[in-house]
N, C-alpha and C positions, 0 to 999 in steps of 0.2 A: 536315774536322776542325773542331771548335769548341773554343774555350778556355772553361774553366769560368766561368760568369757573364756570358758575352758572347753577343750575338746574331749576331756576325759568323761567317761560314763561310769557312774557309781551304781552298783546293783545291791539291792537288799533282798534277803531271803527270809522266808518264814522259818522261825526256829523250831516250831513244833509242827512237824509235817503230819503227824498222826491226826492232830486236831483239825488241821486245814483239810486233810483228805476226808475226814468225817463230815466236816461242814459242807464241802463240795458234793459229796455223795448224797447227803440229806437234801440239799437244794435240788439236785438233779432228780431225785426221787419225787419230791413234792411238785416241782415246776414242770417236769417233762413227763415222767412216767404216769403219775396219777392223773394229770390233766389230759394227756393223750388217751388214756384208757377211758375217760369219760366222753371225750369229743369224737374220737374216731369211729365208734360203732354207728353213730347216726350219719356220719359222712359216708361211710361205706354203704350203708343201707340206701341212702339217697342216690349215690353214684350207680349202684347196681340197677336201679330203675331206669337210668338214663344212658347206659352204655350202649353205643351203637357201632362205633368204629373199632378197628383193631388197635389203634393207638390208645383209645379210651380204655380198652380191655387191659392193655399193658400197664397203663397208669393205675388202674384199679388194683391190679395185681401187686404193684409196688406198694400201694397204701395198705393192702391186706397183709403183705409180708412184714411191713413196718409194724402194724398192729400186733402181729404174732410175736415179733421181737420184743415189743413193749410188755406183753403178757409174760414172756419168759424172763425179762429183766425184772419185772415186778416180784418174781419169786426169788431172785438172786440178790438184788440190792439190799433188802432188809437184813439178810444174813451177813452180807459184807459190812453193813453198818454196825451190826451187833458185834462182829469180830473186832472192828476198829475200836468200839467202845471198851471192850474187854482189854485191849492192848494199851489203853491210855493209862 
């Protein structure tokens, strides 16, 4: 934050880092992990039908790898959220 007419920058920091970390982790889980887990399988299935070029195969592999990472994260993030709740 800057005061009008001043060159100084004032920074504010969240005082309860555990709560903020928990909030961010929950949002990521709900908005990225769960939504991706629902949407990606149909995208992958549709893409597999239409893959023709080497570039398309590479792009499909990237999406498949991302989906596998989402599945892995889905098992880890709830545990991390639970640990953060216990530490509060």
